[in-house]
C-alpha positions as CSV (number, residue, x, y, z in Angstrom):
1,M,12.7,39.1,-68.3
2,A,12.5,41.4,-71.1
3,M,14.7,44.1,-72.3
4,M,13.7,47.5,-71.7
5,R,15.4,51.1,-71.5
6,Y,15.2,52.9,-68.3
7,A,12.9,55.3,-70.4
8,E,10.8,52.3,-71.6
9,A,10.2,50.8,-68.4
10,L,9.3,54.0,-66.8
11,N,6.9,54.8,-69.4
12,A,5.6,50.9,-69.2
13,A,4.7,51.9,-65.3
14,L,2.7,55.0,-66.3
15,R,1.0,53.0,-69.1
16,E,-0.1,50.3,-66.8
17,E,-1.0,52.3,-63.7
18,M,-3.2,54.7,-66.1
19,Q,-5.1,51.4,-67.2
20,A,-5.5,50.0,-63.9
21,D,-7.1,52.6,-62.1
22,P,-8.7,56.0,-64.2
23,S,-7.8,58.3,-60.9
24,V,-4.3,58.4,-62.6
25,F,-3.2,61.7,-64.6
26,V,-0.3,62.1,-65.4
27,F,0.9,66.1,-66.4
28,G,3.9,68.8,-67.0
29,E,5.4,70.5,-69.8
30,D,5.6,69.1,-73.4
31,I,4.8,65.8,-71.5
32,G,1.5,64.9,-73.7
33,R,1.9,65.9,-77.8
34,Y,5.9,65.7,-77.8
35,G,6.1,63.0,-75.2
36,G,8.3,64.2,-73.1
37,V,12.1,65.6,-73.8
38,F,13.1,61.9,-72.8
39,K,10.3,60.4,-74.5
40,V,9.0,59.1,-70.9
41,T,5.4,59.9,-71.8
42,K,5.4,59.0,-75.4
43,G,2.1,57.5,-76.7
44,L,0.1,58.2,-73.5
45,M,-2.0,61.2,-74.5
46,E,-2.5,59.1,-77.3
47,E,-3.7,56.5,-75.6
48,F,-5.3,58.2,-73.1
49,G,-6.8,61.4,-74.3
50,E,-5.7,65.3,-73.0
51,T,-7.9,65.1,-69.8
52,R,-5.2,62.5,-68.6
53,V,-2.4,63.4,-70.1
54,R,-2.3,67.2,-69.7
55,D,0.1,70.0,-71.6
56,T,0.8,73.0,-69.5
57,P,2.6,76.1,-69.1
58,I,6.4,77.1,-67.6
59,S,4.9,77.1,-63.7
60,E,6.7,75.3,-61.5
61,Q,5.0,76.2,-58.3
62,A,0.9,76.5,-59.8
63,L,2.1,72.7,-61.2
64,T,2.5,71.6,-57.5
65,A,0.1,73.2,-56.0
66,M,-2.4,71.8,-58.8
67,A,-0.9,67.8,-58.0
68,V,-1.2,69.2,-54.1
69,T,-5.5,70.0,-54.7
70,A,-5.6,67.0,-56.8
71,A,-4.1,64.5,-54.8
72,M,-6.3,65.8,-51.6
73,T,-9.7,65.6,-53.6
74,G,-9.2,61.8,-54.9
75,T,-6.7,61.3,-57.6
76,R,-3.0,60.3,-58.1
77,P,-1.6,62.9,-60.0
78,V,1.8,62.6,-61.6
79,L,3.4,65.4,-62.0
80,E,6.8,65.8,-64.2
81,I,9.0,68.8,-63.6
82,M,11.5,69.2,-66.4
83,Y,15.0,69.3,-64.6
84,A,15.7,69.1,-61.1
85,D,17.6,72.5,-61.1
86,F,13.4,73.4,-60.7
87,V,12.3,72.0,-58.1
88,P,13.2,74.4,-55.7
89,L,10.5,76.7,-57.6
90,T,7.7,73.6,-56.2
91,L,9.4,74.0,-52.6
92,D,6.4,76.1,-50.9
93,A,3.9,73.8,-52.1
94,L,6.1,70.4,-51.4
95,V,7.6,71.7,-47.9
96,N,4.3,73.9,-46.5
97,Q,1.4,71.2,-48.1
98,A,2.0,68.4,-49.3
99,S,4.5,67.3,-46.6
100,I,2.5,68.3,-44.0
101,Y,-1.6,67.9,-44.1
102,N,-1.7,63.8,-43.2
103,Y,0.3,64.7,-40.2
104,I,-1.7,68.2,-39.2
105,W,-5.4,66.4,-40.0
106,N,-4.3,63.1,-38.5
107,G,-4.1,61.0,-41.3
108,Q,-7.7,62.0,-42.5
109,V,-5.9,64.0,-45.8
110,K,-4.1,61.5,-48.1
111,M,-1.8,63.1,-50.3
112,P,-1.0,60.4,-53.3
113,F,1.0,61.9,-55.8
114,V,4.6,61.8,-57.7
115,L,6.5,64.3,-58.5
116,R,9.0,63.2,-61.4
117,T,11.9,65.2,-62.2
118,Q,15.6,64.5,-64.1
119,G,18.6,66.1,-62.4
120,G,22.4,65.2,-62.5
121,G,25.5,65.8,-65.0
122,G,27.3,64.4,-67.8
123,A,24.7,65.4,-70.5
124,G,26.2,68.6,-71.1
125,A,23.3,71.2,-70.1
126,G,25.1,73.6,-67.6
127,A,25.0,74.8,-64.4
128,Q,21.3,75.3,-64.6
129,H,20.1,71.9,-66.2
130,S,22.8,69.6,-64.2
131,K,22.2,69.9,-60.2
132,S,21.7,66.9,-58.0
133,L,19.7,68.2,-55.1
134,D,18.8,64.6,-53.2
135,S,19.6,65.5,-50.3
136,M,18.0,69.2,-49.6
137,L,14.4,67.2,-50.6
138,A,15.2,63.9,-48.4
139,H,15.1,66.7,-45.6
140,I,11.6,67.2,-45.3
141,P,9.9,64.9,-43.2
142,G,6.4,63.3,-44.5
143,I,8.1,63.1,-48.2
144,K,9.1,59.9,-49.7
145,V,13.0,60.4,-52.1
146,V,13.3,57.8,-54.5
147,A,16.2,57.3,-57.1
148,P,16.6,54.0,-58.1
149,S,19.3,52.9,-60.7
150,T,18.2,50.5,-62.9
151,P,15.1,50.1,-65.1
152,A,13.8,47.2,-63.3
153,D,14.3,49.5,-60.1
154,A,12.8,52.3,-62.3
155,K,9.4,50.5,-63.6
156,G,8.9,48.6,-59.8
157,M,9.2,51.7,-58.2
158,L,7.5,54.4,-59.8
159,K,4.3,51.9,-59.6
160,A,5.5,51.7,-55.9
161,A,5.3,55.7,-55.5
162,I,1.7,55.8,-57.7
163,R,0.5,53.6,-55.1
164,D,1.5,55.7,-52.1
165,D,-0.9,57.4,-50.4
166,Q,2.1,60.4,-49.6
167,P,3.8,62.5,-51.4
168,V,7.1,60.8,-53.6
169,V,10.0,62.7,-55.0
170,F,11.1,60.5,-57.6
171,L,14.4,61.5,-59.0
172,E,15.3,60.3,-62.2
173,H,19.3,60.4,-63.9
174,K,19.5,62.1,-67.5
175,L,22.4,59.9,-68.0
176,L,20.3,56.4,-67.1
177,Y,17.2,57.3,-70.0
178,K,19.0,54.6,-72.2
179,M,20.5,52.1,-70.2
180,K,19.0,49.0,-71.0
181,G,18.8,45.9,-68.5
182,P,16.1,43.4,-67.8
183,V,12.6,44.1,-66.7
184,P,9.9,41.5,-64.9
185,E,6.9,40.9,-67.3
186,G,3.5,40.8,-65.7
187,Y,2.9,42.8,-62.7
188,Y,5.0,43.5,-59.9
189,T,6.3,46.8,-57.3
190,V,9.9,47.9,-55.4
191,P,9.3,48.4,-51.9
192,I,10.1,52.2,-51.1
193,G,12.5,52.0,-48.5
194,K,13.9,48.8,-49.3
195,A,18.1,48.8,-50.3
196,D,19.1,46.0,-52.7
197,I,22.5,44.6,-52.9
198,R,24.4,45.3,-56.1
199,R,27.0,43.1,-55.9
200,E,28.5,41.0,-52.3
201,G,32.2,41.6,-51.3
202,R,34.5,41.1,-48.0
203,D,36.3,44.0,-48.2
204,L,34.9,47.1,-48.6
205,T,31.5,48.7,-49.0
206,I,30.7,51.1,-51.5
207,V,27.4,53.0,-50.2
208,A,25.5,55.0,-53.8
209,T,22.4,55.8,-55.4
210,S,21.3,56.4,-59.0
211,I,23.8,56.4,-61.6
212,M,27.0,56.5,-59.0
213,V,26.0,52.8,-58.4
214,Q,26.2,52.0,-62.2
215,K,30.1,53.4,-62.1
216,A,30.9,51.9,-58.9
217,L,29.9,48.6,-59.9
218,D,31.9,49.4,-62.9
219,A,35.1,50.4,-60.1
220,A,34.3,47.1,-58.2
221,A,35.1,45.0,-61.8
222,V,38.3,46.4,-62.0
223,L,39.2,46.2,-58.4
224,E,38.5,42.5,-58.7
225,S,41.4,42.3,-60.6
226,E,43.9,43.9,-57.7
227,G,42.2,41.4,-55.6
228,I,39.7,43.6,-53.9
229,D,36.4,42.2,-53.6
230,V,34.0,44.9,-53.0
231,E,29.4,45.4,-52.5
232,V,28.0,47.7,-53.7
233,V,25.0,48.8,-51.8
234,D,22.3,50.9,-54.0
235,L,19.6,52.6,-51.6
236,R,17.1,53.0,-54.2
237,T,15.4,54.8,-51.2
238,I,17.1,58.4,-49.7
239,R,14.4,58.5,-48.0
240,P,13.0,56.6,-45.7
241,M,16.9,55.2,-45.8
242,D,17.3,51.5,-45.2
243,K,20.3,51.9,-42.4
244,Q,20.1,47.8,-41.4
245,T,21.2,46.7,-44.8
246,V,23.9,49.5,-44.7
247,I,25.0,48.7,-41.2
248,D,25.1,44.4,-42.0
249,S,27.2,45.4,-44.6
250,V,29.6,47.3,-42.9
251,K,29.8,44.8,-40.3
252,K,30.5,42.5,-42.3
253,T,34.0,44.3,-44.8
254,S,34.6,47.3,-41.9
255,R,35.0,49.2,-44.1
256,L,32.8,52.0,-46.2
257,L,32.9,54.5,-48.8
258,C,30.2,57.0,-49.6
259,V,30.1,58.2,-53.4
260,Y,27.4,60.5,-54.5
261,E,27.3,62.8,-56.7
262,A,25.9,66.0,-55.3
263,V,28.1,68.3,-53.7
264,K,29.6,66.6,-50.7
265,T,28.9,69.0,-48.0
266,L,26.3,67.9,-46.1
267,G,24.9,65.3,-48.8
268,I,23.8,61.6,-48.5
269,G,27.0,60.3,-47.7
270,A,27.2,62.7,-45.1
271,E,23.7,60.7,-43.5
272,V,24.9,57.6,-44.2
273,S,28.5,58.1,-42.4
274,A,26.9,59.8,-39.2
275,M,24.2,56.8,-38.9
276,I,27.3,54.2,-39.0
277,A,29.2,56.6,-36.3
278,E,25.8,56.3,-34.5
279,S,25.2,52.5,-34.7
280,E,26.7,49.4,-33.7
281,A,28.5,49.1,-36.8
282,F,31.3,51.9,-35.6
283,D,33.4,49.0,-33.6
284,Y,33.4,47.3,-36.8
285,L,35.2,49.9,-38.7
286,D,39.2,49.2,-39.8
287,A,39.3,52.3,-41.2
288,P,38.0,56.1,-41.3
289,I,34.6,56.1,-43.5
290,V,35.4,58.0,-46.7
291,R,32.7,60.5,-48.9
292,L,33.8,60.8,-52.5
293,G,30.7,63.1,-53.5
294,G,30.3,66.3,-55.9
295,A,32.7,69.4,-56.2
296,E,32.1,72.7,-54.4
297,T,30.7,74.2,-57.6
298,P,28.2,74.7,-59.9
299,I,28.1,72.4,-62.6
300,P,30.3,73.9,-65.8
301,Y,29.2,73.3,-68.7
302,N,32.6,72.4,-70.7
303,P,32.9,68.3,-71.0
304,E,35.6,67.7,-69.6
305,L,35.4,70.4,-66.7
306,E,32.0,69.2,-66.1
307,K,33.4,65.5,-65.4
308,A,35.9,67.4,-62.9
309,T,33.5,67.6,-60.6
310,V,31.6,64.7,-60.2
311,P,32.7,61.2,-59.0
312,Q,34.2,59.3,-62.2
313,I,34.7,55.4,-61.9
314,P,39.4,56.1,-61.7
315,D,37.8,58.6,-59.2
316,I,35.9,55.4,-57.2
317,I,38.5,53.5,-57.8
318,T,41.3,54.9,-56.7
319,A,39.0,56.1,-53.2
320,A,38.4,52.0,-52.7
321,R,41.9,51.2,-53.7
322,D,43.3,53.8,-51.1
323,L,40.9,52.8,-48.3
324,V,41.1,49.3,-48.4
325,K,45.4,49.4,-48.4
326,G,45.0,52.4,-45.5
327,V,46.6,55.2,-47.5
328,R,43.3,57.5,-46.6
């Protein structure tokens, strides 16, 4: 194992895939000479040249249409959209082209492209640079949506996404880029569509993604000192969701807390809750399912107000404690 930051793991994945496959290229705003706002593409232009590492104008709609065309004609583009807040500008190409071409052409057209973007609050970036749009993107059939929470998963899932023949939206949280963790040496991938149990427990299941996995693990450590044993399930892939892992966990613990950063209404937690309600796990529940999501508001710029709009570790502790003790 090598210790890497999340951003370094992504950089390594891009470099290795570009070395292995000349059809892989990356493009986006400030990703070349500048190396990306978060330095994920640092050094790639120097190694692979301006043809395979391309700085582009600010035109998200045009860039995504270019990625669709490039993917259809035999290359594997990796497009970076600087901040998830601007992904809505890409939706025509994503929804009306990328997501449906394999279907309408009966499998004759492949669409191997990755759209990388950064989301989430906590960086004081204000309402226009802090959104979490994962559930909106995951609603679209034909698009895979992933949100890794560790450096090892970031590298392995990005490699898997680049090799996938269908479009993958790769969601990265801004606060995870500096996170350090062990990353396997040598070749490996992490499968898309498979959740991971980050912590085993018997009293409560917490289902989370991205940075909320780390917050859930921190909360679980505190709750352990109170005699509450929490199981933390990292979805990793939002679409297609690994339903069986969640169902099996809930059947074991009999309680479910869904934690996610996006606005609570119609978020990932709603889908997870409905999935459990429609499965055999429903009969195992000893308490109502609880969703802990973001506030129904744009993300404020003020740091204290920003914290109040997004679930924090104390919020997770309180919700989990109340759920296990029957307060909810």
